[in-house]
C-alpha positions as CSV (number, residue, x, y, z in Angstrom):
1,M,116.2,104.3,108.2
2,D,119.5,103.0,109.4
3,E,117.9,101.4,111.9
4,N,116.0,99.6,109.7
5,R,119.3,99.1,107.7
6,R,121.0,97.6,110.7
7,Q,117.5,94.8,111.6
8,A,117.7,93.9,107.5
9,T,121.8,93.1,108.2
10,G,120.6,91.2,111.4
11,Y,117.6,89.3,109.7
12,L,119.5,88.3,107.1
13,E,122.5,87.3,108.6
14,R,119.6,85.1,110.8
15,L,118.4,83.7,107.5
16,D,121.9,82.8,106.5
17,S,122.3,80.9,109.4
18,G,119.0,78.4,108.8
19,D,116.9,80.6,111.7
20,S,113.8,80.3,109.1
21,P,112.1,82.3,111.2
22,A,114.0,85.2,110.9
23,A,112.5,85.4,107.3
24,E,108.8,86.6,108.6
25,Q,110.4,89.3,110.9
26,L,112.4,90.6,107.8
27,V,109.2,90.8,105.3
28,P,108.0,94.1,107.7
29,I,111.4,95.9,106.9
30,V,111.7,95.0,103.8
31,Y,108.3,95.2,102.1
32,E,108.1,98.5,101.7
33,S,111.6,99.6,99.9
34,L,110.5,96.0,97.6
35,R,107.3,97.9,96.5
36,K,108.7,100.9,96.2
37,L,110.7,99.4,93.4
38,A,108.2,97.5,92.1
39,R,105.8,100.2,91.4
40,R,109.1,101.8,89.7
41,Y,108.8,99.1,87.6
42,L,105.4,98.8,86.4
43,G,104.9,102.3,86.0
44,P,102.4,104.8,84.4
45,G,101.6,102.4,80.8
46,S,102.2,99.5,81.7
47,D,100.3,95.9,81.9
48,Q,98.5,96.0,84.7
49,T,97.5,92.0,84.9
50,L,101.0,92.2,86.6
51,Q,100.4,94.2,89.8
52,P,103.5,95.5,92.2
53,T,102.1,93.4,95.0
54,V,102.3,89.8,92.8
55,L,105.8,91.2,91.9
56,V,107.3,91.6,95.4
57,H,105.6,88.5,97.1
58,E,106.8,86.1,93.9
59,A,110.2,87.9,93.7
60,Y,110.7,87.3,97.4
61,L,109.5,83.5,97.9
62,K,112.7,83.4,94.8
63,L,114.7,85.2,97.8
64,V,114.1,83.6,100.8
65,N,113.3,79.9,99.3
66,E,117.4,79.6,97.9
67,P,119.0,77.4,101.1
68,D,122.5,78.4,100.0
69,R,121.9,81.6,99.4
70,K,124.2,84.5,102.1
71,W,123.3,87.7,102.4
72,N,126.2,90.3,102.4
73,G,124.4,92.8,103.7
74,R,121.1,95.1,102.5
75,E,122.5,96.2,99.2
76,H,123.5,92.8,98.5
77,F,119.9,91.9,99.2
78,A,118.6,94.4,97.2
79,A,120.6,93.4,94.4
80,V,119.7,90.4,94.4
81,A,115.7,91.2,95.1
82,A,116.1,93.5,92.2
83,R,117.6,90.5,89.8
84,A,114.5,88.3,91.5
85,M,112.2,90.5,90.3
86,R,113.7,91.4,86.7
87,Q,113.4,87.4,86.4
88,V,109.7,87.6,87.5
89,M,108.9,90.6,85.0
90,I,110.7,88.5,81.9
91,D,109.1,85.2,82.6
92,H,105.7,87.4,82.8
93,A,106.2,89.7,79.6
94,R,107.1,86.1,78.0
95,E,104.2,83.8,79.3
96,R,102.3,87.0,77.9
97,K,103.6,87.5,74.6
98,R,103.0,83.6,74.0
99,E,99.3,84.2,74.8
100,K,98.9,87.2,72.6
101,R,101.6,85.8,70.0
102,G,103.1,88.8,70.7
103,G,99.8,91.4,71.2
104,D,100.0,93.5,74.2
105,W,103.4,93.5,75.7
106,R,104.1,95.0,78.6
107,K,106.0,98.4,79.1
108,V,107.9,99.9,81.7
109,T,108.6,103.3,82.4
110,L,112.1,103.9,83.5
111,S,113.0,107.8,83.9
112,E,116.2,106.9,84.5
113,I,117.7,105.1,81.7
114,A,117.5,108.6,79.3
115,S,117.4,111.9,81.1
116,H,117.4,113.5,78.1
117,A,113.9,111.7,77.4
118,A,110.5,112.0,79.0
119,R,109.5,109.2,80.8
120,P,110.3,106.6,77.7
121,N,108.3,103.0,78.0
122,I,110.6,100.4,77.3
123,D,109.3,97.4,76.5
124,V,110.5,94.3,79.0
125,L,111.7,92.0,76.8
126,D,113.2,94.5,74.9
127,L,115.1,95.9,78.1
128,E,116.4,92.1,79.1
129,N,117.4,91.9,75.2
130,A,119.4,95.3,75.6
131,L,120.9,94.3,79.2
132,Q,122.2,91.0,77.5
133,Q,124.1,92.2,75.1
134,L,125.7,94.8,77.4
135,E,126.8,92.2,79.8
136,V,128.2,90.7,76.4
137,T,130.4,93.4,76.1
138,S,130.9,94.4,79.9
139,E,129.2,92.2,82.4
140,R,130.5,95.1,84.9
141,L,128.6,97.7,83.3
142,C,125.6,94.9,82.6
143,R,125.7,94.6,86.2
144,V,125.5,98.4,87.4
145,A,122.9,99.1,85.3
146,E,120.9,96.5,87.3
147,L,121.6,97.8,90.6
148,R,120.9,101.4,89.4
149,L,117.2,100.3,86.9
150,L,116.3,97.1,88.2
151,G,117.9,97.7,92.2
152,G,117.3,101.3,92.9
153,L,120.4,101.7,94.2
154,S,122.5,104.7,94.3
155,V,126.3,105.0,92.8
156,P,127.5,104.3,96.6
157,E,125.5,101.5,97.3
158,I,126.5,100.3,94.1
159,A,130.3,100.7,94.8
160,L,129.9,99.3,98.3
161,T,127.9,96.5,96.7
162,L,130.4,96.2,94.0
163,G,133.7,96.8,96.0
164,H,134.4,99.2,93.5
165,V,135.0,103.3,94.3
166,S,131.9,105.5,93.8
167,K,133.7,106.8,90.6
168,T,134.4,103.9,89.0
169,V,130.5,103.1,89.2
170,E,129.5,106.5,87.9
171,G,131.4,106.5,85.1
172,D,130.8,102.6,84.2
173,W,127.4,103.8,85.0
174,T,127.5,107.0,81.9
175,M,128.8,104.1,80.0
176,A,126.1,101.7,80.5
177,R,123.5,104.1,80.1
178,A,124.4,104.9,76.9
179,F,124.9,102.2,75.6
180,L,121.3,100.9,77.0
181,V,119.9,104.3,75.2
182,R,121.4,103.5,71.6
183,V,120.8,99.7,72.1
184,L,117.0,100.6,72.8
185,S,116.2,103.4,70.2
186,E,117.5,101.0,68.1
187,A,114.7,98.2,69.2
188,S,112.4,101.5,69.3
């Protein structure tokens, strides 16, 4: 695991310095972790028109085709990947909503969002709305929630990514989760 992290960081640094072929070498190292993340987003009860492979590919293309992007290690890459996947999912959900005029919206299983609920199905657009509301309240709490839920990062990884201590991130996560549970409960 540490070897993969070291290799991924090396390839990301090479990408930063303009070495385009490093993107091809990065793919096998990060691909499986991105697929696991995508499968988590597209859990049971989700709309099967967006497959994990498609989500990973679309998000990955967004990531490596940004010429001005600078990578600060694997955790930063994971955080940006989470945001890219979130945007792909939102775009897909909006397109489906336009096609179906509010019909068969895609549901996403996020078991972490409310540990007291048994794997709630959450509409992608409802989650996006809740995250936007949280961002208005606190950009830091929104970032922690996004990294935890969508990035799949642990509390120590979030602390490293954001430059905070783990205790602060734990408190932020507790507040963010409570906020999201309340907003999503109201949306149901």
